[in-house]
N, C-alpha and C positions, 0 to 999 in steps of 0.2 A: 611444557609447556610447560624451568623451569623454569631462565630469564633472569635477569635481575631487571625486569622492566621497572622504569621510572626511578632511577637513582636521583633524579632531579624532579621535585615535585611542586605542587601548587603552593602559592605564598601561605595560604591558610595552613596547609598540612606542614609546611616548613616551620611555621610558628609553633605548631603543637609539637613537632619533633624537637625543636630547641628547648621547649619547656620541659619535655620528658627527660632529655639528656641532662639538663640542669639539676633535676631531681636526682638522676642517677649519680651525677658528680657528687652531689651532697651525701648520698649513700656511700660512695667510695670513701669519702673523706670521714664520715661519722661512724661508720661500722667499726666494731673493736676488731683488733688483729685476729687473723685466722689461726686456728690451732689444729695441728694435725697429730696431737698427742691422743693416743687411745685412752678411752675411758678404762676403768678398773676391770671391767669384764671384756675388754678388747673390742668393743663395738664401736663403729662409726669413727674409726681412726682417720678415714680419708673421706673427703667430700668429692664426689664426681658429677659432672653434668654431661649429658650425652645429647646430641641433637635430636635423635629419633628414638622411638620406642624399641625398634629392633636392636639398636646399639646399646641402649639402656638394658635390655634384657640380657644380652650377652654379658655385659658388665656385671650385672648383679649375680649371675651364675658364677662368676670368678671370685667376686668380692665377698660374697656371703653377707654375713652380719657385720663384717669389719668396715664396711664402707656405705655410706649413704649415696645412692645413685638417683638422679633426678633427669627425667626426659624433658627437654624444652618443647619440642613439637608435640602437642596434646594427642591423645588417642584419636585415631582416625584422621589426624591432620595429614596435609601433603607437604613434605619437606621442600618440594619444589617451589612452593608459594608462601610457606609460613613466615609471617613478619614477626620478629620478637617483641615481647611485651616488657613493660617496667619490671614485673616480677621476674621475668627471665634475666634481665640485667642484674637483679638483686641476687639470684642464685649464682649467677656467674662470678660475681664479686667474691663470694665465699668459697669458691671452688679450689681444690687443689689439682685436679685433673679434668680436662675437658676432651671429649671424645666426638670428632665429627667424622663423617664419611669422606666428604669432599669429592674431588673430581667433578665438582660442580653439581653434586646432587642437591644441596641445600640451597635455599634462597640466599643470595650473596650479602644481604643486609643481616642475616643471622650470623655468617661467618665474621662480618665486620663487628658485630656486637660483641662476639667472643674475644676477638683479638683486642677490642678497646677496653674491655672490662675485666679480663683475667688479671689476677694479681701478678706482680712481676715475677714471683717464684713459682708460679703455677706452670703446668705443662699443658699445651694444646697438641693432641695427636690427631692427624688425618689418617684414619685406619686404612682406607682404601689404598693409600700411597704406601704405608708402612708395611701393610700385609704382603706386598709383593717380595719383600725381603724374607718372609717366612713361607714362601712356596705358593702364594696365591696366584692364580692366572688371571691376567688382565687382557680383555679383548676389546677390539674397536666397537664403537656404537654402531648398530646397524638398523636402519629405518626403511621400511618398505612402502613404496608408493601405491596407494589405491584410488587415487584421484587423477583425473585427466588434464589438469591445468598446471601452470607453474607453481611450485612451492617457493614463495618469495620470503626470505628471511633476512637476518642480519647475522654478521660474522666479524670476528677479530682474528686476523691471520698473521702468522710470522712473528710471534712474540718471542721467538727464540733470539731474535736479533737485538732485544732489549735487555740490558743487564738487570733490570727490576725483576725480583723474583717473589716479592710479597704477593700473598694471595689477595689482599684488599686492592691492588692496582687495578685500574680499569680504564676503558676508552668509552667515552660519551660520544654518541652519535646524534647529530641534530638535524631536523629538517628546517630550513631557514626561509623556504619559499617554494611555490608551485606555479608554473605557468601552464595553463591548459584551460579546456572549456568548461570544466566543472571542478568539484572538490574532491579531495584525496583524504582517505582515512586509513590508518593502520592501527591494530589493536590486538592484544592477546586476549584469549578466551579462557577463563580459569575452569578449573576442574568441574565445577557446577554449572558451567555455561554462561557465567558473568563476563561481560566484555570490560576491558581496561584499556582506554585509549593510550596510544603511544605518540602517534602523529596525527595532526588534524589541520587541514587548511580551511576548514569551515568556519573557525572562529579567528582566523587570521594568524599572523605570526608575531610575536612580541619581542623585538630585539632589546627593549628596555629592560626586561627581566632575564636577558640571557637566553631567550627561547625556552624558558624552563618547562612550559607546558608541552613542548615538542622535542624532548630530549630523553634518551635512554642510555643507561650504563651497562656495559658489558664487561665481565672479567677478561683477562687476557686469553687468547685462543678459545673464546667462547663462541656459541652459536645459538640462536633462538629463532623460533618460528613465529610468524605474525599472520593475521588475517588482514586483507586489504579491500578497500572498496573505492570505487570511482563512480561518480554521480552521472557523467555524461560520456558519450563515445568521443573519441578524438585522440590527439597526441598530448601527452603531459611531460612536462620537464621538471623533475624534482631536484631542488637544490639541497645538498647535503654538506655537513661539515663535521669534523671529528676533533676531539681533544683528549689529551692523555692526563689522567690523574694518578700520580705516584702513590704507593701505599703508605708512605710515610706522612701524608697530609699535606706535602709540599704544594707549590703553586701549580695550578693546571697549565698544560702547555697546549696551544693550538696546534693541530697538525695539518689537516688538508681540507680542501673544498672540492666539490665536483658536482656535475648535473647528471642525472641518470634520466633517460627517455623511455617512456612506456607508451605503447600503442594500444589503446583500448577500443575494442570492437571495430577496428579499421585495419586496413592493409599496412602492415608494419615495414614493408620494404622501402618506403620512402619517407619514413618518419625523421630520418636525420637530415633530409634534404640534399640537394645537389646531386652529384653522380655517385655518392657514397653507396656502396652495397653492403649494408650492415648485416652482422650476424644476428639472426632472430632467435631469441630465447623463448621457447613456447611449451617446454616440458621439463620434467625433472627438477632438480634443486638449483635455485639461483639465489644468491645472497648479496645484499649490499654489504661490501666488505671494507673494513679498515684494514689495510695491508701494512703491516709494520715490518716487513721483510727487508726493507731498505734502511732500517733504523728510524728514529724519531725524525731526524732531518729529512729522511727520504721517503717518509710515509706517503701513502696515496689512498684514494677510495677506488675500488675496483668492483667488477662484478665476478663473483666466485661461482662457478657452475661445474657440474659433473660432467658436462659435455655430451649427455644422453640425447640423441636425436629423438624425434617424436615417435618413430616406429620401434624404439627399444622397449617401449611398454605395451604389453599385450592388453587384451580386453580386461582382464582381471587387474593388471598393474601390479601383480604381486612379486615380480622379479626384478623390479627397478629399485635397486639398494641405494643407500645414501652415498654421497661422494667421499671416496677415499682421499684423505688430505694429501696423499703422495701423488695423486693422479689428477687433483682438482685444478681446473683452468682459471687463471686469473685474467680477465678481459678489461680492457679499457672502454669505459662507459661511452666514449665518443665513437666507438666502433661497433657497438651492440645495442639492440633494442629489445626490451621485454614485451612480449606480446600477451595480451589479455584477450582471449577469443569472444566472439558475439555469444557463445553458448554459456559464458559466465554471467550472463544478465539473470539476476535473481531478485525476488521481491524482499524488501526490508521486512524482518519479522515483526510480529505485533507486540512481543515483549517490550515494555517500556525502557529496559535497559539498553536497547538498540536505538533509541530515539535520536541519539546524537548523529546517527547516519541519515535521518530524514523521516519523512511521513510513512507509518507502516503500510506495507503493500506497494510502495513505489519501487519500481524496478531499477536496480543499479547493478554495476558490474563487480562481481566479488571473487576474490581469490581466497580460498579457505586456507587456515592455518593447518599445517600437515599432521599433527597430532593433537589430541584433546588435552587441554590443560596448559596453564602457563608454564613454559618450559624453556629453561636455558641450560645448555650442556655443552661439553667439550667433544672431543673426538673419541675419548674413551668411555665405554659404558660404565657408570659408576655403581650399577646394582649387583656388585660382586656376591652378596649373601645369597642370591638365587642358586648358587652353587654351594652346596654344604661344605665341601672342602676349603672354600674361600672363607666361610664363617669360621672354621676351625683356625685359620690363619689370624683372623680378627681376634679370636680368644687368646692366642698365644701372644700377640702384641699387647692386649689389655693386661694379661698376667705379668708380663715383664715391665710394663709401665708402672703397675701397682707396686711391684717389688721395689722398683727404683724409688718411688716416692715414700713408700712405707716398709723399709727392710724388715722390721720387726714382725711384720705379717707375712713374710715370704713363705713360710710353711703352710699357712693357711690358703694363700693364693695358688701355690703349686697343687695342693690336694684338690682344691675345688676345681681348678682348670682341668686336671687330669680326668676327674669324674665326669665332668661336662663334655670333655673331648670324646670320651667313650659313648656318652649318649648321642652326641652328633654323628659319630661314626655309624651308630645304629640307624639313625635318621637317613644318613646317606645311603645306606643299603636299602632302607625301605623305599626311598623315592625311586631308586634305580629299579627295584624290583616291580613297583607299581607301573612305571612307564614302560619297562620291558614287557609288560603283560599287554600292551597295546600293539596291534600289528603295525608294522613299519609304514605301510601305506596310509595309515590313519594318524600318524604323529605329526600332524599339521596344526600349528598354533595360530589363532587369529584373535587379536586382541585390539584395543584402542589405545595401548600404552606401550612404549618401547622399553619395557623393564625386564624382559625376559630372555635376553640373549644368552645369559650365563646358564640359565635352566636348560635352554635348548642345547647349548654347546656341551654342557656336562653330561646330560642325561639322554641324548639321541632324539631330541625333537627337531622339528624344522619350522622356523618362522615363516609361516605362509603369507602373513600380511597384517597390516593395521588398517582396519576398516573404521574410519572416522568421518562420517558426513559432516558437511560444514555447519557448525553449531550456530552460525551467525544468519542462516537463511532458512526459510521454510522450504522444505524439499519440494521440487517440482516432480511432475510425473516422470520427466526425463532423469532427474536425479534418483528416483526410486528404481528405475529401470537399470540405470548403471550399477546401483548398489545390488540389485538382484542378480545382474550379470557377474558382478564380483564374487558374490557368495556361490552362485553356480559354478563359475569357474575354478574356485578354490577347492571344491568337492570336499567340504569339511562337515563333519556331522555336529560340530558344536563351535560356538564362538565364546570367548572368555572375557568377562568384565570385572573390573574391581567394584566393590560395593559402592564406593563414593562416586562411581562414574555412571551409575545406573540411570539416575534421573536425566543426565545429559546426553544419553545414547538411545533415547526411546526410538528413534527411527531405525537404528541398527537392531534393536531388540524386536521391534515389529516386523522388520523384513526377515530376520532369522526365523521367527516363528511361522510366518507365512510360507517360509521354504521348508518347514519342517526341520529346521536346524536349532538344536537346544542352545540356550543361553545359560552358561555355567559360571560360577564364581571362581576368582583367582585373586590372590593377594600379593601385592608388590612392594609398596613402601611402608605400609601402616597396618597395624592390627584393627581388629574389630571389638566390639564389646564380648562377642563370644570367643574369639581367638586372640589370646593375650601374650603368647609366647612365641619365640622363634621356631621352636620345635613343632608346636601346634600348627603354626602357619605352614611350614614345609610339608608336614603330613597332610594337611587339608588340601594344599595344591595338588599334591601326588594323587590323592583320592579323587579329587575333582577331575583331574585329567584322565585318569584311569577309567572313571565311570562314564564320562561323557564322550571320550574319543573311541572307546571300545565298540565294536559293531554289535 
């Protein structure tokens, strides 16, 4: 959840954005030249900005007093959603070295801010990508389904056919119209449960401003989850268009248009009309997809699906994994129909934040977003640091980058890195010992965030599932029963929630406690006021898992 939703924004927000960047430009022009010359005591020879607190902590352990290290995402912030501030831009302007994780972990606007404001002689290192050359293991992102309707998201596929390699390049997808009996809404739900509209037919479509209010930008080869709502039963035909925006700021290029059919609360077999026998998509992952596989001139809009039939998902839904991009099917929207079943009818919640959907309590058809939180990602899991050996590779990358920028401090960086790598070796052993203490039959991990694939892969856990009730709807009795069946079927003694997701997961926590299942903490992307270092985080996670999963 974490998306780069809304690369195109409202007029008011665009005016504010322009004003902010004018100030940033002034700062770039007026600030004095950067100096990487060490002070007499050798301190603060280098200025480093890191996107997250975790990366900043790794860097501080290597740099010691010789560098000033600043984290752009504040304590407790979510890198999937964090929007950069003017202060961040000012810090970036002064940096000698920028450290991002990338693999689409960070909000794309943060990456663009780094690329736009770093001085020409500064270095920007994407640690997750560089670490693979230092022995880090990279694994596919795995998402487990725990809901029994389609996950309808957005995707950019086939970017290998495009010569553009810049991280700032993106494809914009726009909804330009809807034919149907009611209104259509699509939105992302933030980590704290706040909806952010992406598409909305309720207020019309404004061609005059380029459909700015109904456009979303996605990096190349990205995927994002959305929640959807349809106000009335019937057949909807959603008109979509795509544009390509190169990373060099060049002219946008119109790509393709297409109409996608959705059957809501009605028999989907005749939705395309005539004698056509459509493929009905009613479970698993389905993505409205900008397919670039034919190059920019041959790009299309397709429906990407994992092809899982409805009976592939058992009652718990824990075994239905995300589509492997190598096995993903691309379907012509003229030959397939997305089905929203009658059981998707749910009341609009009373929270004023959902008022754009209609009057609270009114029943509408809803497809929930697959995971909690605004979330854009690629096919590779970006959370490498959950395997301590990968964090060690990060440390080696940081050491070598600092030496390259500040050769005079090479001895300091090598000594600090060596000592820290030894500490991380001890942490790796500690995590392994704590998880080894859990009987194999109990090593089942259930969370609301797909951030722990590396933890499971490295230390012998199994990702049992992601249990995330639809945050856009007040759960019905049937919803609670399905959630109860999921928890019963998974046979786990505990579920694990990140601290910043607790308030948005009250239904899960209530259901867990009713079933005698413990709700335990786990940290993924950010520290807390009590846990402020990577070593503390990994030890705390290991302790929580061992305490809560042991019988």
